[in-house]
C-alpha positions in Angstrom: 0.0 0.0 0.0 2.9 2.4 0.7 4.3 1.7 -2.7 1.0 2.6 -4.3 0.9 5.9 -2.4 4.5 6.7 -3.3 3.8 6.0 -7.0 0.6 8.2 -6.9 2.6 11.0 -5.2 5.4 10.8 -7.7 3.0 10.8 -10.6 1.1 13.8 -9.2 4.4 15.7 -8.7 5.5 14.9 -12.3 2.2 16.0 -13.8 2.3 19.3 -11.7 5.9 19.9 -13.0 4.9 19.4 -16.6 1.8 21.7 -16.2 4.0 24.3 -14.6 6.5 24.3 -17.4 3.8 24.3 -20.0 2.1 27.3 -18.3 5.3 29.2 -18.4 5.5 28.9 -22.1 8.5 29.0 -24.4 11.3 31.5 -23.6 11.4 34.6 -25.7 14.4 34.9 -27.9 15.8 34.6 -31.3 18.5 33.1 -33.4 21.7 34.8 -34.1 22.0 36.1 -37.7 25.7 35.2 -37.8 26.6 31.6 -38.4 28.7 29.7 -35.9 32.4 29.8 -36.8 34.2 26.6 -36.3 37.7 25.6 -37.2 39.0 22.3 -38.4 42.4 21.3 -37.2 44.9 21.0 -40.0 46.0 17.4 -40.9 49.7 16.7 -41.3 
């Protein structure tokens, strides 16, 4: 019985966390217009 209560509590906490993150929405921001500059090491 304790295991069932623990599972129910964990599931309720997980659902509450997902709903909280969903309610917050996606963060405001944008992408950089400049491409990422990467370098490739020279091969001998």
